[in-house]
N, C-alpha and C positions, 0 to 999 in steps of 0.2 A: 538255383539261386543263391548269390552270395549272401553272408550274414549281413554286411552292411546294406544290402538291398532289401532285406526283411522288414515288414512292418514291425514297430516295436512292440511287444506284448503288454497287454494292458495290466496294470496293477491291480490285484484284487485283494479283498479283505483277508485272504490266508497269508499274503505276502506282508501285510500290515501285521497282523497277530505274530507271524514269525519273526518279524524284525523287533517288536515290541515285547516278545518274549511273554505274550498272553495268550489266552485261549480265543478261538472264533467267536464265541459267545460274549466275551468281553468287549471286543471291537464292535459287535453289534449293539451291545448296551451303551457303549460310549456315543454311538450314531443316532440311536433311539430312544434309550432311557438313562440318559447321563447321570441322573440322581442315584442310579443302584451302583455306580463305581467310585471307588474312594479317589479323592482329588489327586494325589501323586500318580496312580495309574491313571487317570484321564488324560492328565496333562501329558504323560509319556506317549499315550497312543495318540493323541491329538499331535504331538511333536513329530511323530513317525508318519502319521498321514500327511502332513506338510511336506516332510522331507521325500516322501516316495510320489507324491503328486497324485495321491489316491482320489479318484472322483466316484462318487456313487451314480449308479445307472438312473436313468429317468424311470425306468420301472419301480425302483425303490420309492419313488415319491408319488405313487399313485393317489390321487385324490379321492379321499372317502371320509365318511363319517361328520361329526358336527364341525371338527375344525377346518373342514374344506369350505365352510361358509365364512371363514374369518381371512381378513387380510391384517398383515401386522405393518406397523409404521415405527421406525427407527429413528429417534431424535437425540441430539446431545443434552437438551435441557428445556423441559416444558416452562421454566422460569422466565425464558425469552419469547415474548409474545408471538414473535415470527414464527417459532416452530410449532406453537400452540395454532396459529391460525393455518399453517400447513397440515397439520394432523386434522384440523376441521374440515379442510378441503378434501383429504383421502377419505373420511367419514362420509361426506357428501356423496362422492363417487360410489363408495361401498352401499350406501341405503339406496342408490338408484338400481343397483344389481341385487338387492335384498341380502346383502352381506353384512357382517360385523367388523370391527376394527380393534386389534390389540395394540395398545401404544406402549413401546419399551422406549425409556430413557436412561440417559448416563451412558451414552455410545463412546464417550471420549476414554472411559475407562475399559482396557482390555477384558477384564475379569467379567465386567458386566455384559461386555459385549459377547464373551464367548457363552455366558448364562443364557442371554437372549437367543443366541443360535441355537443352543442345546434345546430350549423351550420350543422353538418353532420347528426344528427339525423332528423333535420326538413326538409332537403332537400333530404333525401333517398339517401345519397352518398352511392356506392355499398359496401366499406369496408374500413379498414384504416391499415396502418403500423404504429406501434407504437414504437418509438424507447427508449432505456432504459434511465433510470435517476432516480433522487428521487422520482419522481411522478408516476412511471409506474405502480407500485400496485394500486395506487388509479384509474389510468385511465383505467386498465384493469378491475376494478371493475365496473366503470360506464359504460364502453362498454358493457359488459356482461349484466348489469341490462337494458339496452336500446336495447338489441339483435342486436348489430351492430357487424358484421364479422371483425375478426381482426387478425393480425400476429405481435407478438413481435420479432423486430430486435435488435441486438447488446446486447443480454442478453444471457449468459452461465446459463442455468438452464430452463427446459422445463416449460411453463404454461400448467395448465392442460386445456383440451377441447379448445386448440388453437396450432396453429402452431408456432414455434419459429425458430430463425436463430442466432447463436451466433458465437464467436470467443474464441478460447482457450487463454485468457490473462494470465493464469498462465504459460503457455507454452512459452508465448512471454516474460514475465518478466524474466523468467529462462534463455533465449536465450540471452537477453541484458546483464544480470551481467555476465552469463557464458563467454560471448565474453570479457568483461573488465577483467575479472579473466584470461583468457587466455592471454590477453596483458601484464599481470603482475601486474595490479592492486589489491592491498591489503586493500585500504581504499576508500569506494565507499559511496557518498551521493546519497539517493534516494528522489527526488522532486516529491511529491505525491499530488494529488488533494484532495477534499472533501472525507471524510471516509465513506460517506453513499452511494458513488457510488460503485457497485459491481466490476466495471473494475479496480479502484484504488486500491481495497484490494486484487483483483486476481493478479494484476502485482506485488504487494508487496509481495504477498506470492511466486511467481514464483523466484523473486529476492532473498528472504530469502533462499529458497530452493536451489539455485545454490550456495549461501554462505556456507551452510551447507555441501553440497555434495562434495566441494572444500576442506573441512577439515578446513575452517577458522571459526573463532570466530563470533557469531552474531554481535558483535562490530564493524566488518569489514564495516557492512552496518548502515549508519545513515540517519534517514527518517526526511527530512524537509517539513512540510505539507503546503499547499495553500488552500486558500478559493475558488479559481477559477482556472479553466483550460485555462489561458490565457497568452498572452505574458507579460503583465505588472505584472501578478502574478510571472511569471518565472524570470522576472528582479529582483524583488524583493528577490526571492529565492536566486538568482545568488549572490546578495550583502550579504546574510545570509551565503551563502558557504564561501564567502570570509572572513566573521569575525568569522568563527570558530576557536577555539584555536589550533586545528590541522586540516588543510586543506586537504581535501581528494585530492586523484589523479584522480578520475574520477566522473561524475555525470550521474545518469540515470533518466530521466525525464518521468513522467506518460504520457505525451503526447508532440507532437512537439511543440505546442505553448509555453508550458513551456520551453522546449528547446531552443527554439530561443530566449525567454526572458534571459535565461542563458547566451546564448552566448553573448548577447548585454552586460550584465554586466560584463563578462570576458574581452570582448575586450576595454571597457571602463576604466578597471582597468589595461590595458597594459599587460595582459597574453597572451599566447600563446595557441592556440588549436590546435592539442592534446598535443604539446610538455610540456606544464605546467599542463594542466588539459584536460582529454579527456571527451567527451559529447555523450550521447545517448539519443534519442527521441524516440517518440512511435506514430505510425499510419503512418508515410511515407507519408504526405501530400505533395503536389507538391511543396512548398515552402521548403522543406527540402532538396531537391538536388540542390536548387539554392542559398542556403544560402552562405554568404561570405566564410564559411568554410562549404562545403558540409557535411550535416549532418547524420551519422549513426543513423538508425531507424529499428524499428520493424513495418513491412507493415502489415497492416489489410487491406484485400480486399473489402474496403467500396463499390465500384460499384457492385462487384459481390454479396456482402451481401444484397445490396437493390434490385438488380434483382431476387435473389433468394428469397427473402420475398414477393416480388411482384407477382411473378409467383404462389407461395404458396397460397397468398390470392385469386388470380383469380380462382385457382383451388377449393378452399374452396366455393368460393361464385356461382361457375358454377356447381359442382357435388351435393353440399348440403349434405344429410346425408350419401351419398356414399364416402365422402371424409374422408380419414383417416388422422389425424394429424401427421405432421412431426416434428422433433427437429432435426435441421442440426448445427453441430459445425464444422467451418472452422478453419483452421490452419495458423497462422501468419507466417512470414518470416523475418528474420534480413537481412538488407540490410547494408553492410559495405561500409562506405564513409571517406573522409579526417579527420572526427572529432574524430575519434579514430585510425586512422593509421598514424603515422608520415611519411613525405615524405623520400624517401631513400636519403642519403646524397650523394653529388656529389664530 
């Protein structure tokens, strides 16, 4: 048989050790007990693992001991109530199976992400629910390389060889702007977040579809971008809305935290919501209904999403090769409140 027809040889730990110029034991420690390896050495070995495409065998991931009773859930920031609710959903699924949950935060930081992965692999955690964000692709690759079972949550678009649970944010963006158009608004600002987030792009796409289907010109929707999805970023965006040459009559925000910040800016400027300007948020976090002006929002079922992701992960780690990967898409729901509906006159 010709060399080009032969199956490629599997990269092993010895290949990694030779390329990184370290011992086999050091490679093993990097994968299983990273706290014992100096950071420069650990970084070099991980870089070689990436370059060679080394993948741990499933045998190295035998579930045993107390840690097999725990799932991990990785979220960008628990200060965002949506991710808190998602983690609660994972915990509910784990409790049904008599399992515990380890919550890891700060996944937007590559160093924190690497630390979480080292902790999960070294302690043989059963598996992980990975939430979406700019680092999700890198995280997925790392978990596959280390043979850690995982489910991707809050991402529309299946990951190969893994389960996923997402929400149709295109439909959500469409519902939000369609509602504003139905209320008579013809000039709408979209306060968006970081463009590398798929959810932000999907909500923009849905908003644009609503404008087009209503027969309006694309200029009816003006986008104001924000670097973060936070209240402070929303307040800054609210000031920018007020500074526009032609102030829109409504604002659609990529999440509720941005919308709460916009509400603050409008309130401080003496404007009435919705009489002077209407506001729609996204996620329907707990604070949306209790805002000074109750916020119309697109509800994403965060707890249900987390619970479904947790159940799929448990099925995956219980059934093994017999498990068939599922890709679940949940639908959002528009919840109309005072911020878009003026109170009837007396």
